[in-house]
C-alpha positions in Angstrom: 0.3 0.4 0.2 1.7 3.4 -1.0 1.1 6.6 1.8 -0.8 9.3 0.3 0.4 12.7 1.6 -2.1 14.9 2.9 -2.0 19.1 2.9 -0.3 19.0 6.0 2.2 16.8 5.2 0.9 13.6 7.1 2.1 10.5 5.8 -1.7 8.2 6.0 -1.6 5.2 5.0 -4.7 3.8 3.0 -5.8 2.6 6.9 -5.0 2.8 10.1 -1.3 0.8 11.2 -4.0 -1.3 13.4 -5.1 -3.3 10.6 -2.8 -6.9 10.7 -1.3 -8.3 7.9 -4.7 -9.4 6.2 -5.4 -7.4 3.7 -9.2 -6.0 2.8 -11.9 -5.4 4.7 -11.9 -6.7 8.3 -15.2 -8.0 9.8 -15.2 -7.6 13.7 -18.0 -8.2 16.3 -19.1 -6.4 19.3 -17.9 -8.3 22.8 -17.6 -6.4 26.1 -14.8 -6.9 28.1 -16.0 -8.9 30.6 -16.7 -11.4 28.3 -16.5 -15.1 29.3 -15.6 -18.3 28.1 -18.8 -19.3 26.5 -18.9 -15.7 24.8 -15.1 -16.3 23.9 -15.8 -19.6 22.5 -18.7 -18.0 20.4 -16.9 -15.6 18.8 -14.3 -18.0 17.8 -16.7 -20.1 16.2 -17.9 -16.8 14.1 -14.9 -17.1 12.8 -14.4 -13.1 12.8 -10.6 -11.2 13.5 -11.6 -8.3 15.8 -13.1 -7.6 18.8 -14.8 -4.1 19.1 -14.9 -3.4 23.0 -17.3 -1.3 24.9 -16.9 0.3 27.9 -13.7 -1.1 29.6 -13.0 -0.6 33.2 -11.1 0.5 34.6 -10.2 2.8 31.8 -6.5 2.8 32.6 -3.4 1.8 30.6 -3.4 -1.3 32.9 -7.1 -2.2 32.4 -6.4 -1.6 28.9 -4.0 -3.5 28.3 -5.1 -6.2 30.4 -8.9 -6.6 28.1 -6.4 -6.9 25.2 -3.9 -9.4 26.8 -6.8 -11.8 27.8 -8.2 -11.6 24.4 -5.5 -12.5 22.2 -5.0 -15.3 24.3 -8.1 -16.5 22.6 -7.0 -15.5 19.3 -9.3 -11.7 18.9 -7.5 -8.6 18.4 -9.1 -5.2 20.4 -9.6 -2.7 17.1 -11.4 -0.6 19.0 -12.7 0.4 22.9 -15.2 2.8 23.5 -15.7 5.0 26.9 -19.0 5.5 27.3 -18.3 8.4 30.2 -16.5 10.1 27.3 -19.0 9.4 24.5 -22.4 11.7 23.8 -21.5 14.4 26.5 -23.6 17.0 26.7 -21.3 19.3 28.5 -19.1 19.2 25.4 -21.7 19.9 22.7 -23.8 22.5 24.9 -20.6 24.1 26.1 -21.3 23.5 29.8 -19.4 24.3 32.8 -17.8 20.8 33.4 -16.7 20.9 29.3 -13.6 21.3 30.5 -13.1 18.9 33.0 -14.9 16.7 30.2 -12.5 17.2 27.1 -9.2 16.6 30.0 -11.6 13.1 30.1 -11.5 12.4 26.7 -7.8 13.6 26.1 -6.2 11.1 29.0 -8.6 8.4 27.9 -6.8 8.9 24.1 -3.8 8.7 26.0 -4.6 5.5 27.9 -5.3 3.9 24.4 -2.0 4.9 22.5 0.2 3.5 25.5 -2.2 0.7 26.0 -1.4 0.1 22.2 -5.3 0.6 21.0 -5.7 2.9 18.0 -8.9 3.5 17.5 -12.2 5.0 19.5 -15.3 5.4 18.4 -16.7 9.0 19.3 -20.7 11.0 19.1 -21.2 14.4 19.1 -25.3 14.3 21.2 -26.3 16.2 23.6 -29.9 14.3 24.4 -28.3 11.2 23.3 -30.2 8.2 20.8 -33.8 9.0 20.3 -36.5 6.1 19.9 -40.0 5.7 20.1 -41.5 2.1 21.5 -39.8 -0.9 19.7 -41.5 -3.1 16.8 -41.9 -6.1 15.3 -40.0 -6.7 11.7 -40.2 -10.4 10.1 -41.2 -13.2 12.0 -42.1 -10.9 15.1 -38.7 -9.6 16.4 -38.7 -6.7 18.1 -36.7 -3.7 16.9 -36.1 -0.3 17.7 -38.0 2.0 16.0 -38.5 6.2 15.5 -41.0 8.4 14.3 -40.5 12.2 14.7 -44.8 12.6 15.4 -44.3 10.6 18.2 -45.1 12.3 21.2 -44.1 9.8 23.6 -40.3 9.5 22.2 -37.0 10.0 24.0 -33.7 10.2 23.7 -31.0 8.3 26.0 -27.4 7.6 26.5 -26.8 5.0 29.0 -28.4 6.0 32.1 -29.4 9.4 31.5 -32.7 9.9 30.1 -33.9 13.1 27.5 -37.6 14.1 26.1 -39.8 17.1 25.6 -39.8 19.9 24.0 -36.5 21.3 25.8 -34.1 18.8 27.3 -31.7 21.4 28.4 -33.7 24.5 29.4 -34.1 26.5 26.1 -33.3 26.2 22.4 -29.8 26.1 21.4 -28.7 28.0 17.9 -26.5 25.8 15.0 -23.7 27.9 16.0 -23.9 27.4 19.0 -23.2 23.4 18.4 -20.3 24.0 15.5 -18.1 26.7 17.9 -18.4 23.5 20.7 -17.6 20.9 17.9 -14.2 23.4 17.1 -13.4 23.6 20.6 -13.6 20.3 21.2 -11.8 19.3 18.1 -9.3 21.6 17.9 -8.2 20.4 22.0 -8.8 17.0 21.0 -6.8 16.3 17.5 -3.1 17.4 18.7 -3.5 14.6 21.8 -5.1 12.3 19.0 -1.9 12.4 16.9 1.2 12.3 19.7 -0.7 9.6 21.2 -1.7 7.8 17.1 -5.1 7.2 18.4 -7.8 7.2 15.1 -10.6 8.7 16.3 -14.1 8.0 14.4 -16.9 10.1 13.9 -21.0 8.2 14.6 -23.5 9.9 13.3 -26.3 11.3 14.9 -28.8 8.9 15.7 -31.3 9.4 14.0 -29.9 12.9 12.0 -32.9 14.8 12.4 -32.0 19.0 12.3 -33.7 19.0 15.6 -34.8 16.9 19.2 -35.3 18.4 22.3 -34.8 22.5 21.3 -30.2 20.7 20.5 -30.1 21.1 16.5 -28.2 18.4 15.1 -26.4 20.3 12.2 -22.7 18.5 11.8 -23.5 14.5 11.7 -26.7 14.6 10.6 -25.9 15.5 6.6 -23.6 14.9 4.2 -22.5 18.8 4.0 -21.4 18.9 8.1 -19.3 15.7 7.9 -17.5 17.6 5.0 -17.0 20.3 7.1 -16.0 19.2 9.9 -13.5 16.7 8.5 -12.2 19.8 7.3 -12.4 22.1 10.7 -10.3 18.3 12.0 -7.8 18.8 9.4 -6.1 15.5 10.8 -5.7 12.6 9.5 -6.6 11.2 13.1 -10.1 12.3 12.1 -12.7 10.1 10.5 -16.0 8.8 10.2 -17.5 5.8 11.7 -20.1 6.1 9.3 -22.9 3.8 10.4 -24.9 2.8 7.1 -27.8 2.4 9.2 -28.3 6.5 10.0 -27.1 7.6 6.8 -30.2 5.4 6.0 -32.3 7.1 8.4 -31.9 10.0 7.3 -32.2 9.5 3.7 -32.4 12.0 1.2 -32.2 14.6 3.8 -28.8 14.0 4.2 -27.8 15.8 1.0 -25.8 12.2 -0.2 -26.9 8.9 -0.5 -25.3 6.1 0.9 -22.9 5.3 -1.9 -22.0 9.0 -3.0 -20.8 8.8 0.8 -18.7 6.2 1.0 -17.4 6.9 -2.5 -16.8 10.1 -1.4 -14.9 9.9 2.2 -13.7 6.1 1.2 -11.6 7.5 -1.6 -10.0 9.7 1.0 -9.4 7.4 3.7 -11.9 9.5 6.3 -13.5 6.0 6.8 -12.2 4.1 9.8 -14.8 1.5 11.1 -18.3 0.8 9.8 -21.4 0.1 11.3 -23.1 -2.3 8.9 -26.9 -2.1 9.3 -30.8 -1.5 7.6 -33.6 0.3 8.4 -37.1 -0.4 6.8 -36.9 3.1 5.6 -36.2 6.6 6.0 -36.9 9.2 8.6 -39.2 11.1 5.6 -41.2 8.4 5.1 -42.8 7.7 8.5 -40.3 6.9 10.0 -37.9 3.4 10.7 -37.8 0.7 12.3 -34.5 -1.1 12.7 -34.6 -4.7 9.8 -32.3 -7.1 9.3 -29.8 -6.6 6.5 -31.4 -8.4 3.8 -35.0 -6.8 5.2 -34.7 -3.4 5.0 -35.5 -0.2 2.0 -31.0 -0.6 1.2 -30.2 -3.3 -0.8 -26.9 -4.1 1.4 -25.1 -5.7 -1.0 -24.0 -2.6 -3.3 -23.2 -0.8 0.0 -20.2 -3.8 0.4 -20.0 -3.4 -3.1 -18.8 0.4 -2.7 -16.9 -0.4 0.2 -14.8 -2.7 -1.8 -14.7 -0.2 -4.6 -12.8 2.4 -2.2 -10.5 0.2 -1.3 -11.9 0.1 2.3 -9.2 -1.7 4.5 -11.0 -1.3 8.2 -13.1 -2.9 10.7 -16.6 -3.6 9.8 -19.6 -5.1 12.6 -23.2 -5.6 12.9 -25.2 -3.3 15.3 -28.6 -2.3 16.9 -29.8 -6.1 16.9 -33.3 -7.1 16.5 -34.6 -9.5 19.6 -34.3 -13.2 17.9 -35.6 -16.4 19.0 -32.1 -18.0 20.3 -31.0 -14.5 22.0 -28.2 -12.2 20.9 -26.0 -15.1 20.1 -28.9 -16.4 17.1 -28.7 -12.4 16.0 -25.4 -12.2 15.9 -24.1 -14.8 14.1 -27.2 -14.7 11.6 -25.5 -11.0 10.7 -21.5 -12.0 10.8 -23.0 -14.9 8.5 -24.6 -12.6 6.4 -21.6 -10.3 6.5 -19.0 -12.2 5.5 -20.9 -14.2 2.6 -21.1 -10.1 1.2 -17.2 -9.8 2.1 -16.7 -12.7 0.1 -19.1 -12.2 -2.9 -17.4 -8.5 -3.4 -13.9 -10.2 -2.9 -14.8 -12.1 -5.5 -16.3 -9.8 -8.1 -13.6 -7.8 -8.1 -10.5 -10.6 -8.1 -9.6 -10.8 -4.3 -9.4 -8.9 -1.0 -7.7 -5.8 -2.5 -5.7 -4.3 -5.3 -4.6 -1.0 -3.9 
């Protein structure tokens, strides 16, 4: 793979330097840091190489390294770690008094990751969380997350916090405030990420609508917002965690469709990780339910094909699984099997995992 040069002079490989020796799209699975032996055996049976780890405790260098060592002893490499405490931070998104303390916490998280040998983390910039309506039945009666903009009972959540109503934070914020607060955050974070050699993939707003609870979502709810934000970051260490489901939720309101988005950001090596999921319809059609990959309105083979076209060489995983008979194992096995088959199909179409 031939490195490319950015305008700032950074040497940027096709992907961040954690993908291992095998080229091509990397299939991963979400895994808790406390996964027991049965869970680890299940992962081995799936035949995936990478674990996307969420919320390790303690979040120290030693704690992160201990998780890595345990998983690697079972043949599973750690691609990503996410820290719930510095994800969806209203203090940062809204510029609240605790902002600087949360940014310092995030900076230390990046340093700890780098020192422990983990070089990717996902970040989301939502002030009032992921919004949903009541679950709805999809194929075969599986219950799945849904969202309808006109639902008076919709609410946002993130871990132990919940938000609802017209004003989740006491007033209406402006788009200019949200942009200014992101700029403040990213300028403080980029030097630390570069020094620690940690790559940050920013997740889309979920759902990607322009205003929820009095808080605008002008940045990570559209193609143009992402383009401007990544230019503002101006660093090879800041890119996208592309959630295909969120992009499909937004549909036409995103400004570019999912395939166009992959071609634009993927060709610029700005897609670091992919959440591979489908939905029944865009929000503009009345709302959506999260669907099986072969049930939603997007042909996911075309999505995988676009990723292969641009030489995407990062991690790809399922997300937001429906509640299937057989529980989590059945749902993840179905999705991983579907994903692996699509990866094999597009590799066969192109004559191999990569030609870059």
